[in-house]
PQR file of N, CA, C, O and H, with PARSE charges and radii, in Angstrom:
ATOM      1  N   MET A   1       0.828  -1.194   0.000 -0.4000 1.5000
ATOM      2  CA  MET A   1       0.000   0.000   0.000 -0.0000 2.0000
ATOM      3  C   MET A   1       0.869   1.253   0.000  0.5500 1.7000
ATOM      4  O   MET A   1       0.565   2.217  -0.702 -0.5500 1.4000
ATOM      5  N   GLU A   2       1.933   1.245   0.772 -0.4000 1.5000
ATOM      6  CA  GLU A   2       2.807   2.417   0.816 -0.0000 2.0000
ATOM      7  C   GLU A   2       3.460   2.676  -0.539  0.5500 1.7000
ATOM      8  O   GLU A   2       3.650   3.826  -0.936 -0.5500 1.4000
ATOM      9  H   GLU A   2       2.180   0.462   1.342  0.4000 1.0000
ATOM     10  N   GLU A   3       3.799   1.604  -1.239 -0.4000 1.5000
ATOM     11  CA  GLU A   3       4.452   1.748  -2.536 -0.0000 2.0000
ATOM     12  C   GLU A   3       3.564   2.498  -3.519  0.5500 1.7000
ATOM     13  O   GLU A   3       4.057   3.329  -4.282 -0.5500 1.4000
ATOM     14  H   GLU A   3       3.644   0.670  -0.917  0.4000 1.0000
ATOM     15  N   ALA A   4       2.270   2.223  -3.514 -0.4000 1.5000
ATOM     16  CA  ALA A   4       1.346   2.898  -4.425 -0.0000 2.0000
ATOM     17  C   ALA A   4       1.270   4.384  -4.125  0.5500 1.7000
ATOM     18  O   ALA A   4       1.158   5.196  -5.043 -0.5500 1.4000
ATOM     19  H   ALA A   4       1.870   1.549  -2.894  0.4000 1.0000
ATOM     20  N   ALA A   5       1.328   4.748  -2.862 -0.4000 1.5000
ATOM     21  CA  ALA A   5       1.222   6.155  -2.483 -0.0000 2.0000
ATOM     22  C   ALA A   5       2.446   6.947  -2.912  0.5500 1.7000
ATOM     23  O   ALA A   5       2.340   8.148  -3.157 -0.5500 1.4000
ATOM     24  H   ALA A   5       1.419   4.089  -2.115  0.4000 1.0000
ATOM     25  N   THR A   6       3.594   6.313  -3.008 -0.4000 1.5000
ATOM     26  CA  THR A   6       4.803   7.038  -3.387 -0.0000 2.0000
ATOM     27  C   THR A   6       4.865   7.279  -4.886  0.5500 1.7000
ATOM     28  O   THR A   6       5.662   8.101  -5.339 -0.5500 1.4000
ATOM     29  H   THR A   6       3.680   5.337  -2.808  0.4000 1.0000
ATOM     30  N   ARG A   7       4.060   6.598  -5.654 -0.4000 1.5000
ATOM     31  CA  ARG A   7       4.093   6.741  -7.105 -0.0000 2.0000
ATOM     32  C   ARG A   7       3.145   7.818  -7.618  0.5500 1.7000
ATOM     33  O   ARG A   7       3.155   8.126  -8.810 -0.5500 1.4000
ATOM     34  H   ARG A   7       3.413   5.930  -5.286  0.4000 1.0000
ATOM     35  N   GLN A   8       2.333   8.392  -6.750 -0.4000 1.5000
ATOM     36  CA  GLN A   8       1.348   9.372  -7.181 -0.0000 2.0000
ATOM     37  C   GLN A   8       1.878  10.784  -7.001  0.5500 1.7000
ATOM     38  O   GLN A   8       2.854  11.005  -6.283 -0.5500 1.4000
ATOM     39  H   GLN A   8       2.325   8.142  -5.782  0.4000 1.0000
ATOM     40  N   HIS A   9       1.228  11.739  -7.656 -0.4000 1.5000
ATOM     41  CA  HIS A   9       1.557  13.142  -7.462 -0.0000 2.0000
ATOM     42  C   HIS A   9       1.184  13.554  -6.051  0.5500 1.7000
ATOM     43  O   HIS A   9       0.165  13.132  -5.505 -0.5500 1.4000
ATOM     44  H   HIS A   9       0.435  11.560  -8.239  0.4000 1.0000
ATOM     45  N   ALA A  10       2.029  14.382  -5.482 -0.4000 1.5000
ATOM     46  CA  ALA A  10       1.733  14.882  -4.139 -0.0000 2.0000
ATOM     47  C   ALA A  10       0.740  16.032  -4.235  0.5500 1.7000
ATOM     48  O   ALA A  10       0.770  16.813  -5.186 -0.5500 1.4000
ATOM     49  H   ALA A  10       2.858  14.724  -5.925  0.4000 1.0000
ATOM     50  N   HIS A  11      -0.121  16.127  -3.264 -0.4000 1.5000
ATOM     51  CA  HIS A  11      -1.061  17.237  -3.177 -0.0000 2.0000
ATOM     52  C   HIS A  11      -0.276  18.519  -2.912  0.5500 1.7000
ATOM     53  O   HIS A  11       0.778  18.484  -2.276 -0.5500 1.4000
ATOM     54  H   HIS A  11      -0.145  15.492  -2.491  0.4000 1.0000
ATOM     55  N   ALA A  12      -0.782  19.633  -3.392 -0.4000 1.5000
ATOM     56  CA  ALA A  12      -0.100  20.919  -3.209 -0.0000 2.0000
ATOM     57  C   ALA A  12       0.106  21.233  -1.732  0.5500 1.7000
ATOM     58  O   ALA A  12       1.106  21.849  -1.363 -0.5500 1.4000
ATOM     59  H   ALA A  12      -1.638  19.661  -3.908  0.4000 1.0000
ATOM     60  N   ASN A  13      -0.825  20.818  -0.891 -0.4000 1.5000
ATOM     61  CA  ASN A  13      -0.702  21.046   0.544 -0.0000 2.0000
ATOM     62  C   ASN A  13       0.493  20.281   1.124  0.5500 1.7000
ATOM     63  O   ASN A  13       1.170  20.775   2.025 -0.5500 1.4000
ATOM     64  H   ASN A  13      -1.638  20.318  -1.191  0.4000 1.0000
ATOM     65  N   THR A  14       0.747  19.084   0.609 -0.4000 1.5000
ATOM     66  CA  THR A  14       1.890  18.288   1.051 -0.0000 2.0000
ATOM     67  C   THR A  14       3.191  18.976   0.683  0.5500 1.7000
ATOM     68  O   THR A  14       4.112  19.055   1.497 -0.5500 1.4000
ATOM     69  H   THR A  14       0.197  18.682  -0.123  0.4000 1.0000
ATOM     70  N   VAL A  15       3.266  19.471  -0.540 -0.4000 1.5000
ATOM     71  CA  VAL A  15       4.468  20.173  -0.992 -0.0000 2.0000
ATOM     72  C   VAL A  15       4.684  21.425  -0.152  0.5500 1.7000
ATOM     73  O   VAL A  15       5.812  21.730   0.235 -0.5500 1.4000
ATOM     74  H   VAL A  15       2.518  19.407  -1.201  0.4000 1.0000
ATOM     75  N   TYR A  16       3.614  22.143   0.127 -0.4000 1.5000
ATOM     76  CA  TYR A  16       3.709  23.356   0.945 -0.0000 2.0000
ATOM     77  C   TYR A  16       4.269  23.037   2.331  0.5500 1.7000
ATOM     78  O   TYR A  16       5.166  23.728   2.813 -0.5500 1.4000
ATOM     79  H   TYR A  16       2.697  21.895  -0.187  0.4000 1.0000
ATOM     80  N   HIS A  17       3.746  22.003   2.964 -0.4000 1.5000
ATOM     81  CA  HIS A  17       4.227  21.637   4.291 -0.0000 2.0000
ATOM     82  C   HIS A  17       5.686  21.185   4.258  0.5500 1.7000
ATOM     83  O   HIS A  17       6.449  21.466   5.182 -0.5500 1.4000
ATOM     84  H   HIS A  17       3.017  21.441   2.572  0.4000 1.0000
ATOM     85  N   CYS A  18       6.060  20.500   3.212 -0.4000 1.5000
ATOM     86  CA  CYS A  18       7.448  20.074   3.064 -0.0000 2.0000
ATOM     87  C   CYS A  18       8.370  21.281   2.919  0.5500 1.7000
ATOM     88  O   CYS A  18       9.418  21.343   3.561 -0.5500 1.4000
ATOM     89  H   CYS A  18       5.440  20.272   2.462  0.4000 1.0000
ATOM     90  N   LEU A  19       7.987  22.230   2.088 -0.4000 1.5000
ATOM     91  CA  LEU A  19       8.799  23.437   1.903 -0.0000 2.0000
ATOM     92  C   LEU A  19       8.868  24.251   3.189  0.5500 1.7000
ATOM     93  O   LEU A  19       9.913  24.817   3.508 -0.5500 1.4000
ATOM     94  H   LEU A  19       7.136  22.180   1.566  0.4000 1.0000
ATOM     95  N   TYR A  20       7.780  24.313   3.919 -0.4000 1.5000
ATOM     96  CA  TYR A  20       7.768  25.031   5.197 -0.0000 2.0000
ATOM     97  C   TYR A  20       8.760  24.390   6.171  0.5500 1.7000
ATOM     98  O   TYR A  20       9.530  25.085   6.833 -0.5500 1.4000
ATOM     99  H   TYR A  20       6.930  23.853   3.660  0.4000 1.0000
ATOM    100  N   ALA A  21       8.729  23.074   6.248 -0.4000 1.5000
ATOM    101  CA  ALA A  21       9.638  22.368   7.151 -0.0000 2.0000
ATOM    102  C   ALA A  21      11.092  22.554   6.727  0.5500 1.7000
ATOM    103  O   ALA A  21      11.983  22.612   7.574 -0.5500 1.4000
ATOM    104  H   ALA A  21       8.103  22.509   5.710  0.4000 1.0000
ATOM    105  N   TYR A  22      11.334  22.647   5.435 -0.4000 1.5000
ATOM    106  CA  TYR A  22      12.702  22.825   4.939 -0.0000 2.0000
ATOM    107  C   TYR A  22      13.222  24.226   5.242  0.5500 1.7000
ATOM    108  O   TYR A  22      14.320  24.383   5.775 -0.5500 1.4000
ATOM    109  H   TYR A  22      10.610  22.600   4.746  0.4000 1.0000
ATOM    110  N   TYR A  23      12.435  25.237   4.904 -0.4000 1.5000
ATOM    111  CA  TYR A  23      12.906  26.618   5.041 -0.0000 2.0000
ATOM    112  C   TYR A  23      12.756  27.173   6.456  0.5500 1.7000
ATOM    113  O   TYR A  23      13.668  27.835   6.952 -0.5500 1.4000
ATOM    114  H   TYR A  23      11.542  25.110   4.472  0.4000 1.0000
ATOM    115  N   LYS A  24      11.648  26.923   7.103 -0.4000 1.5000
ATOM    116  CA  LYS A  24      11.370  27.539   8.406 -0.0000 2.0000
ATOM    117  C   LYS A  24      11.843  26.701   9.586  0.5500 1.7000
ATOM    118  O   LYS A  24      12.305  27.244  10.590 -0.5500 1.4000
ATOM    119  H   LYS A  24      10.907  26.385   6.700  0.4000 1.0000
ATOM    120  N   LEU A  25      11.731  25.391   9.471 -0.4000 1.5000
ATOM    121  CA  LEU A  25      12.092  24.524  10.587 -0.0000 2.0000
ATOM    122  C   LEU A  25      13.490  23.936  10.449  0.5500 1.7000
ATOM    123  O   LEU A  25      14.031  23.378  11.403 -0.5500 1.4000
ATOM    124  H   LEU A  25      11.356  24.950   8.655  0.4000 1.0000
ATOM    125  N   GLY A  26      14.073  24.063   9.258 -0.4000 1.5000
ATOM    126  CA  GLY A  26      15.447  23.622   9.043 -0.0000 2.0000
ATOM    127  C   GLY A  26      15.639  22.123   8.904  0.5500 1.7000
ATOM    128  O   GLY A  26      16.736  21.620   9.149 -0.5500 1.4000
ATOM    129  H   GLY A  26      13.633  24.517   8.483  0.4000 1.0000
ATOM    130  N   TYR A  27      14.597  21.397   8.517 -0.4000 1.5000
ATOM    131  CA  TYR A  27      14.731  19.956   8.338 -0.0000 2.0000
ATOM    132  C   TYR A  27      15.593  19.668   7.114  0.5500 1.7000
ATOM    133  O   TYR A  27      15.577  20.425   6.143 -0.5500 1.4000
ATOM    134  H   TYR A  27      13.706  21.806   8.318  0.4000 1.0000
ATOM    135  N   SER A  28      16.337  18.582   7.164 -0.4000 1.5000
ATOM    136  CA  SER A  28      17.171  18.193   6.024 -0.0000 2.0000
ATOM    137  C   SER A  28      16.310  17.517   4.960  0.5500 1.7000
ATOM    138  O   SER A  28      15.199  17.064   5.235 -0.5500 1.4000
ATOM    139  H   SER A  28      16.351  17.967   7.953  0.4000 1.0000
ATOM    140  N   ARG A  29      16.838  17.459   3.756 -0.4000 1.5000
ATOM    141  CA  ARG A  29      16.112  16.805   2.659 -0.0000 2.0000
ATOM    142  C   ARG A  29      15.918  15.319   2.953  0.5500 1.7000
ATOM    143  O   ARG A  29      14.878  14.740   2.640 -0.5500 1.4000
ATOM    144  H   ARG A  29      17.740  17.827   3.532  0.4000 1.0000
ATOM    145  N   LYS A  30      16.934  14.720   3.556 -0.4000 1.5000
ATOM    146  CA  LYS A  30      16.852  13.296   3.885 -0.0000 2.0000
ATOM    147  C   LYS A  30      15.741  13.043   4.903  0.5500 1.7000
ATOM    148  O   LYS A  30      14.971  12.092   4.762 -0.5500 1.4000
ATOM    149  H   LYS A  30      17.779  15.190   3.810  0.4000 1.0000
ATOM    150  N   HIS A  31      15.658  13.882   5.913 -0.4000 1.5000
ATOM    151  CA  HIS A  31      14.618  13.738   6.934 -0.0000 2.0000
ATOM    152  C   HIS A  31      13.233  13.963   6.322  0.5500 1.7000
ATOM    153  O   HIS A  31      12.293  13.228   6.626 -0.5500 1.4000
ATOM    154  H   HIS A  31      16.283  14.654   6.028  0.4000 1.0000
ATOM    155  N   LEU A  32      13.106  14.973   5.464 -0.4000 1.5000
ATOM    156  CA  LEU A  32      11.820  15.247   4.816 -0.0000 2.0000
ATOM    157  C   LEU A  32      11.393  14.093   3.907  0.5500 1.7000
ATOM    158  O   LEU A  32      10.212  13.754   3.836 -0.5500 1.4000
ATOM    159  H   LEU A  32      13.869  15.570   5.217  0.4000 1.0000
ATOM    160  N   ALA A  33      12.362  13.496   3.217 -0.4000 1.5000
ATOM    161  CA  ALA A  33      12.043  12.356   2.355 -0.0000 2.0000
ATOM    162  C   ALA A  33      11.466  11.214   3.186  0.5500 1.7000
ATOM    163  O   ALA A  33      10.541  10.527   2.753 -0.5500 1.4000
ATOM    164  H   ALA A  33      13.321  13.771   3.275  0.4000 1.0000
ATOM    165  N   HIS A  34      12.010  11.020   4.365 -0.4000 1.5000
ATOM    166  CA  HIS A  34      11.497   9.972   5.249 -0.0000 2.0000
ATOM    167  C   HIS A  34      10.101  10.330   5.773  0.5500 1.7000
ATOM    168  O   HIS A  34       9.209   9.482   5.798 -0.5500 1.4000
ATOM    169  H   HIS A  34      12.761  11.578   4.717  0.4000 1.0000
ATOM    170  N   ILE A  35       9.919  11.572   6.186 -0.4000 1.5000
ATOM    171  CA  ILE A  35       8.637  12.011   6.744 -0.0000 2.0000
ATOM    172  C   ILE A  35       7.515  11.899   5.714  0.5500 1.7000
ATOM    173  O   ILE A  35       6.439  11.386   6.020 -0.5500 1.4000
ATOM    174  H   ILE A  35      10.644  12.261   6.166  0.4000 1.0000
ATOM    175  N   PHE A  36       7.766  12.380   4.492 -0.4000 1.5000
ATOM    176  CA  PHE A  36       6.721  12.428   3.467 -0.0000 2.0000
ATOM    177  C   PHE A  36       6.701  11.191   2.570  0.5500 1.7000
ATOM    178  O   PHE A  36       5.918  11.117   1.622 -0.5500 1.4000
ATOM    179  H   PHE A  36       8.640  12.797   4.244  0.4000 1.0000
ATOM    180  N   ASN A  37       7.562  10.224   2.872 -0.4000 1.5000
ATOM    181  CA  ASN A  37       7.621   8.971   2.116 -0.0000 2.0000
ATOM    182  C   ASN A  37       7.867   9.219   0.628  0.5500 1.7000
ATOM    183  O   ASN A  37       7.228   8.615  -0.234 -0.5500 1.4000
ATOM    184  H   ASN A  37       8.198  10.283   3.642  0.4000 1.0000
ATOM    185  N   LYS A  38       8.798  10.113   0.351 -0.4000 1.5000
ATOM    186  CA  LYS A  38       9.203  10.434  -1.015 -0.0000 2.0000
ATOM    187  C   LYS A  38      10.712  10.271  -1.117  0.5500 1.7000
ATOM    188  O   LYS A  38      11.389  10.141  -0.098 -0.5500 1.4000
ATOM    189  H   LYS A  38       9.317  10.604   1.051  0.4000 1.0000
ATOM    190  N   SER A  39      11.241  10.276  -2.320 -0.4000 1.5000
ATOM    191  CA  SER A  39      12.689  10.184  -2.482 -0.0000 2.0000
ATOM    192  C   SER A  39      13.324  11.553  -2.245  0.5500 1.7000
ATOM    193  O   SER A  39      12.663  12.587  -2.341 -0.5500 1.4000
ATOM    194  H   SER A  39      10.691  10.381  -3.149  0.4000 1.0000
ATOM    195  N   GLU A  40      14.612  11.535  -1.935 -0.4000 1.5000
ATOM    196  CA  GLU A  40      15.324  12.801  -1.754 -0.0000 2.0000
ATOM    197  C   GLU A  40      15.323  13.604  -3.052  0.5500 1.7000
ATOM    198  O   GLU A  40      15.307  14.835  -3.031 -0.5500 1.4000
ATOM    199  H   GLU A  40      15.149  10.695  -1.857  0.4000 1.0000
ATOM    200  N   ARG A  41      15.340  12.907  -4.164 -0.4000 1.5000
ATOM    201  CA  ARG A  41      15.308  13.576  -5.468 -0.0000 2.0000
ATOM    202  C   ARG A  41      14.003  14.351  -5.646  0.5500 1.7000
ATOM    203  O   ARG A  41      14.012  15.468  -6.163 -0.5500 1.4000
ATOM    204  H   ARG A  41      15.353  11.907  -4.181  0.4000 1.0000
ATOM    205  N   THR A  42      12.897  13.772  -5.226 -0.4000 1.5000
ATOM    206  CA  THR A  42      11.602  14.448  -5.318 -0.0000 2.0000
ATOM    207  C   THR A  42      11.593  15.701  -4.461  0.5500 1.7000
ATOM    208  O   THR A  42      11.137  16.755  -4.904 -0.5500 1.4000
ATOM    209  H   THR A  42      12.890  12.865  -4.806  0.4000 1.0000
ATOM    210  N   ILE A  43      12.094  15.594  -3.240 -0.4000 1.5000
ATOM    211  CA  ILE A  43      12.153  16.747  -2.341 -0.0000 2.0000
ATOM    212  C   ILE A  43      13.022  17.834  -2.964  0.5500 1.7000
ATOM    213  O   ILE A  43      12.672  19.013  -2.925 -0.5500 1.4000
ATOM    214  H   ILE A  43      12.466  14.737  -2.880  0.4000 1.0000
ATOM    215  N   SER A  44      14.148  17.436  -3.536 -0.4000 1.5000
ATOM    216  CA  SER A  44      15.038  18.401  -4.193 -0.0000 2.0000
ATOM    217  C   SER A  44      14.352  19.071  -5.372  0.5500 1.7000
ATOM    218  O   SER A  44      14.537  20.267  -5.597 -0.5500 1.4000
ATOM    219  H   SER A  44      14.432  16.478  -3.568  0.4000 1.0000
ATOM    220  N   ASN A  45      13.564  18.317  -6.125 -0.4000 1.5000
ATOM    221  CA  ASN A  45      12.830  18.896  -7.256 -0.0000 2.0000
ATOM    222  C   ASN A  45      11.806  19.918  -6.780  0.5500 1.7000
ATOM    223  O   ASN A  45      11.655  20.975  -7.392 -0.5500 1.4000
ATOM    224  H   ASN A  45      13.413  17.346  -5.942  0.4000 1.0000
ATOM    225  N   TRP A  46      11.104  19.614  -5.695 -0.4000 1.5000
ATOM    226  CA  TRP A  46      10.139  20.569  -5.143 -0.0000 2.0000
ATOM    227  C   TRP A  46      10.832  21.862  -4.740  0.5500 1.7000
ATOM    228  O   TRP A  46      10.325  22.954  -4.997 -0.5500 1.4000
ATOM    229  H   TRP A  46      11.227  18.755  -5.197  0.4000 1.0000
ATOM    230  N   ILE A  47      11.992  21.734  -4.108 -0.4000 1.5000
ATOM    231  CA  ILE A  47      12.741  22.912  -3.658 -0.0000 2.0000
ATOM    232  C   ILE A  47      13.243  23.705  -4.860  0.5500 1.7000
ATOM    233  O   ILE A  47      13.161  24.933  -4.877 -0.5500 1.4000
ATOM    234  H   ILE A  47      12.403  20.847  -3.898  0.4000 1.0000
ATOM    235  N   LYS A  48      13.763  23.000  -5.863 -0.4000 1.5000
ATOM    236  CA  LYS A  48      14.284  23.669  -7.058 -0.0000 2.0000
ATOM    237  C   LYS A  48      13.181  24.430  -7.789  0.5500 1.7000
ATOM    238  O   LYS A  48      13.381  25.576  -8.192 -0.5500 1.4000
ATOM    239  H   LYS A  48      13.830  22.003  -5.849  0.4000 1.0000
ATOM    240  N   VAL A  49      12.029  23.806  -7.959 -0.4000 1.5000
ATOM    241  CA  VAL A  49      10.905  24.458  -8.637 -0.0000 2.0000
ATOM    242  C   VAL A  49      10.453  25.676  -7.851  0.5500 1.7000
ATOM    243  O   VAL A  49      10.165  26.722  -8.434 -0.5500 1.4000
ATOM    244  H   VAL A  49      11.867  22.875  -7.632  0.4000 1.0000
ATOM    245  N   TYR A  50      10.389  25.550  -6.540 -0.4000 1.5000
ATOM    246  CA  TYR A  50       9.969  26.682  -5.711 -0.0000 2.0000
ATOM    247  C   TYR A  50      10.965  27.837  -5.813  0.5500 1.7000
ATOM    248  O   TYR A  50      10.563  28.998  -5.884 -0.5500 1.4000
ATOM    249  H   TYR A  50      10.623  24.701  -6.066  0.4000 1.0000
ATOM    250  N   GLU A  51      12.255  27.524  -5.819 -0.4000 1.5000
ATOM    251  CA  GLU A  51      13.268  28.582  -5.892 -0.0000 2.0000
ATOM    252  C   GLU A  51      13.303  29.259  -7.258  0.5500 1.7000
ATOM    253  O   GLU A  51      13.590  30.452  -7.346 -0.5500 1.4000
ATOM    254  H   GLU A  51      12.581  26.581  -5.761  0.4000 1.0000
ATOM    255  N   THR A  52      13.017  28.522  -8.316 -0.4000 1.5000
ATOM    256  CA  THR A  52      13.072  29.120  -9.655 -0.0000 2.0000
ATOM    257  C   THR A  52      11.789  29.850 -10.032  0.5500 1.7000
ATOM    258  O   THR A  52      11.836  30.890 -10.689 -0.5500 1.4000
ATOM    259  H   THR A  52      12.784  27.552  -8.245  0.4000 1.0000
ATOM    260  N   THR A  53      10.640  29.310  -9.619 -0.4000 1.5000
ATOM    261  CA  THR A  53       9.370  29.911 -10.034 -0.0000 2.0000
ATOM    262  C   THR A  53       8.655  30.658  -8.919  0.5500 1.7000
ATOM    263  O   THR A  53       7.840  31.541  -9.188 -0.5500 1.4000
ATOM    264  H   THR A  53      10.602  28.465  -9.085  0.4000 1.0000
ATOM    265  N   GLY A  54       8.948  30.318  -7.687 -0.4000 1.5000
ATOM    266  CA  GLY A  54       8.246  30.929  -6.563 -0.0000 2.0000
ATOM    267  C   GLY A  54       6.887  30.302  -6.307  0.5500 1.7000
ATOM    268  O   GLY A  54       6.135  30.784  -5.460 -0.5500 1.4000
ATOM    269  H   GLY A  54       9.610  29.600  -7.469  0.4000 1.0000
ATOM    270  N   ALA A  55       6.561  29.238  -7.025 -0.4000 1.5000
ATOM    271  CA  ALA A  55       5.277  28.557  -6.858 -0.0000 2.0000
ATOM    272  C   ALA A  55       5.532  27.117  -6.428  0.5500 1.7000
ATOM    273  O   ALA A  55       6.540  26.518  -6.804 -0.5500 1.4000
ATOM    274  H   ALA A  55       7.172  28.847  -7.714  0.4000 1.0000
ATOM    275  N   TYR A  56       4.633  26.577  -5.655 -0.4000 1.5000
ATOM    276  CA  TYR A  56       4.785  25.195  -5.203 -0.0000 2.0000
ATOM    277  C   TYR A  56       3.704  24.283  -5.769  0.5500 1.7000
ATOM    278  O   TYR A  56       3.733  23.074  -5.539 -0.5500 1.4000
ATOM    279  H   TYR A  56       3.815  27.063  -5.349  0.4000 1.0000
ATOM    280  N   GLN A  57       2.753  24.847  -6.504 -0.4000 1.5000
ATOM    281  CA  GLN A  57       1.671  24.047  -7.059 -0.0000 2.0000
ATOM    282  C   GLN A  57       1.975  23.667  -8.499  0.5500 1.7000
ATOM    283  O   GLN A  57       2.699  24.372  -9.202 -0.5500 1.4000
ATOM    284  H   GLN A  57       2.729  25.829  -6.690  0.4000 1.0000
ATOM    285  N   ARG A  58       1.416  22.549  -8.923 -0.4000 1.5000
ATOM    286  CA  ARG A  58       1.569  22.144 -10.316 -0.0000 2.0000
ATOM    287  C   ARG A  58       0.781  23.090 -11.207  0.5500 1.7000
ATOM    288  O   ARG A  58      -0.191  23.709 -10.774 -0.5500 1.4000
ATOM    289  H   ARG A  58       0.829  21.976  -8.352  0.4000 1.0000
ATOM    290  N   VAL A  59       1.204  23.192 -12.431 -0.4000 1.5000
ATOM    291  CA  VAL A  59       0.552  24.082 -13.383 -0.0000 2.0000
ATOM    292  C   VAL A  59      -0.769  23.465 -13.819  0.5500 1.7000
ATOM    293  O   VAL A  59      -0.836  22.281 -14.148 -0.5500 1.4000
ATOM    294  H   VAL A  59       1.994  22.689 -12.783  0.4000 1.0000
ATOM    295  N   ASN A  60      -1.804  24.270 -13.817 -0.4000 1.5000
ATOM    296  CA  ASN A  60      -3.108  23.824 -14.316 -0.0000 2.0000
ATOM    297  C   ASN A  60      -3.224  24.204 -15.780  0.5500 1.7000
ATOM    298  O   ASN A  60      -2.990  25.353 -16.153 -0.5500 1.4000
ATOM    299  H   ASN A  60      -1.750  25.232 -13.550  0.4000 1.0000
ATOM    300  N   THR A  61      -3.583  23.239 -16.602 -0.4000 1.5000
ATOM    301  CA  THR A  61      -3.764  23.520 -18.018 -0.0000 2.0000
ATOM    302  C   THR A  61      -5.234  23.805 -18.284  0.5500 1.7000
ATOM    303  O   THR A  61      -6.116  23.167 -17.710 -0.5500 1.4000
ATOM    304  H   THR A  61      -3.772  22.305 -16.298  0.4000 1.0000
ATOM    305  N   VAL A  62      -5.482  24.749 -19.142 -0.4000 1.5000
ATOM    306  CA  VAL A  62      -6.850  25.105 -19.510 -0.0000 2.0000
ATOM    307  C   VAL A  62      -7.225  24.289 -20.735  0.5500 1.7000
ATOM    308  O   VAL A  62      -6.534  24.321 -21.753 -0.5500 1.4000
ATOM    309  H   VAL A  62      -4.766  25.268 -19.609  0.4000 1.0000
ATOM    310  N   SER A  63      -8.317  23.566 -20.626 -0.4000 1.5000
ATOM    311  CA  SER A  63      -8.739  22.751 -21.755 -0.0000 2.0000
ATOM    312  C   SER A  63      -9.488  23.618 -22.765  0.5500 1.7000
ATOM    313  O   SER A  63     -10.216  24.545 -22.410 -0.5500 1.4000
ATOM    314  H   SER A  63      -8.879  23.541 -19.799  0.4000 1.0000
ATOM    315  N   LYS A  64      -9.283  23.283 -24.020 -0.4000 1.5000
ATOM    316  CA  LYS A  64      -9.943  24.006 -25.101 -0.0000 2.0000
ATOM    317  C   LYS A  64     -11.367  23.478 -25.245  0.5500 1.7000
ATOM    318  O   LYS A  64     -11.588  22.268 -25.302 -0.5500 1.4000
ATOM    319  H   LYS A  64      -8.691  22.530 -24.309  0.4000 1.0000
ATOM    320  N   ARG A  65     -12.318  24.384 -25.304 -0.4000 1.5000
ATOM    321  CA  ARG A  65     -13.715  23.968 -25.468 -0.0000 2.0000
ATOM    322  C   ARG A  65     -13.924  23.444 -26.883  0.5500 1.7000
ATOM    323  O   ARG A  65     -13.469  24.036 -27.861 -0.5500 1.4000
ATOM    324  H   ARG A  65     -12.139  25.367 -25.258  0.4000 1.0000
ATOM    325  N   GLN A  66     -14.611  22.340 -26.961 -0.4000 1.5000
ATOM    326  CA  GLN A  66     -14.804  21.705 -28.253 -0.0000 2.0000
ATOM    327  C   GLN A  66     -16.116  22.104 -28.919  0.5500 1.7000
ATOM    328  O   GLN A  66     -16.290  21.911 -30.123 -0.5500 1.4000
ATOM    329  H   GLN A  66     -14.981  21.859 -26.166  0.4000 1.0000
ATOM    330  N   TYR A  67     -17.027  22.655 -28.147 -0.4000 1.5000
ATOM    331  CA  TYR A  67     -18.311  23.056 -28.703 -0.0000 2.0000
ATOM    332  C   TYR A  67     -18.512  24.556 -28.497  0.5500 1.7000
ATOM    333  O   TYR A  67     -18.057  25.123 -27.503 -0.5500 1.4000
ATOM    334  H   TYR A  67     -16.886  22.813 -27.169  0.4000 1.0000
ATOM    335  N   THR A  68     -19.186  25.179 -29.432 -0.4000 1.5000
ATOM    336  CA  THR A  68     -19.497  26.602 -29.297 -0.0000 2.0000
ATOM    337  C   THR A  68     -20.692  26.762 -28.360  0.5500 1.7000
ATOM    338  O   THR A  68     -21.333  25.780 -27.987 -0.5500 1.4000
ATOM    339  H   THR A  68     -19.555  24.719 -30.239  0.4000 1.0000
ATOM    340  N   ASN A  69     -20.981  27.991 -27.990 -0.4000 1.5000
ATOM    341  CA  ASN A  69     -22.129  28.251 -27.113 -0.0000 2.0000
ATOM    342  C   ASN A  69     -23.434  27.787 -27.748  0.5500 1.7000
ATOM    343  O   ASN A  69     -24.303  27.255 -27.056 -0.5500 1.4000
ATOM    344  H   ASN A  69     -20.460  28.789 -28.293  0.4000 1.0000
ATOM    345  N   ASP A  70     -23.579  27.981 -29.053 -0.4000 1.5000
ATOM    346  CA  ASP A  70     -24.799  27.553 -29.747 -0.0000 2.0000
ATOM    347  C   ASP A  70     -24.953  26.029 -29.722  0.5500 1.7000
ATOM    348  O   ASP A  70     -26.058  25.515 -29.552 -0.5500 1.4000
ATOM    349  H   ASP A  70     -22.874  28.413 -29.614  0.4000 1.0000
ATOM    350  N   GLN A  71     -23.861  25.328 -29.887 -0.4000 1.5000
ATOM    351  CA  GLN A  71     -23.920  23.870 -29.895 -0.0000 2.0000
ATOM    352  C   GLN A  71     -24.247  23.306 -28.512  0.5500 1.7000
ATOM    353  O   GLN A  71     -24.836  22.230 -28.409 -0.5500 1.4000
ATOM    354  H   GLN A  71     -22.963  25.745 -30.025  0.4000 1.0000
ATOM    355  N   ARG A  72     -23.874  24.013 -27.461 -0.4000 1.5000
ATOM    356  CA  ARG A  72     -24.125  23.542 -26.100 -0.0000 2.0000
ATOM    357  C   ARG A  72     -25.575  23.712 -25.679  0.5500 1.7000
ATOM    358  O   ARG A  72     -26.004  23.055 -24.729 -0.5500 1.4000
ATOM    359  H   ARG A  72     -23.395  24.887 -27.545  0.4000 1.0000
ATOM    360  N   GLN A  73     -26.347  24.559 -26.339 -0.4000 1.5000
ATOM    361  CA  GLN A  73     -27.737  24.806 -25.935 -0.0000 2.0000
ATOM    362  C   GLN A  73     -28.715  23.886 -26.579  0.5500 1.7000
ATOM    363  O   GLN A  73     -29.915  23.985 -26.326 -0.5500 1.4000
ATOM    364  H   GLN A  73     -26.000  25.092 -27.110  0.4000 1.0000
TER
END
């Protein structure tokens, strides 16, 4: 069961808490990887993305509407 959870995308709230623990509480990447059941590489990627973009959430893509307003009515 634990293995399945490590293969999924982390919720934005999880990433936020991880970044908070890293920057504000001073936890190491190794300790955070153990706490959040992720690899150290994943934790490093979260930190790198946050430092380069300033955002911790995944990008939301806007889907293109396939029908016009007239077709939807």
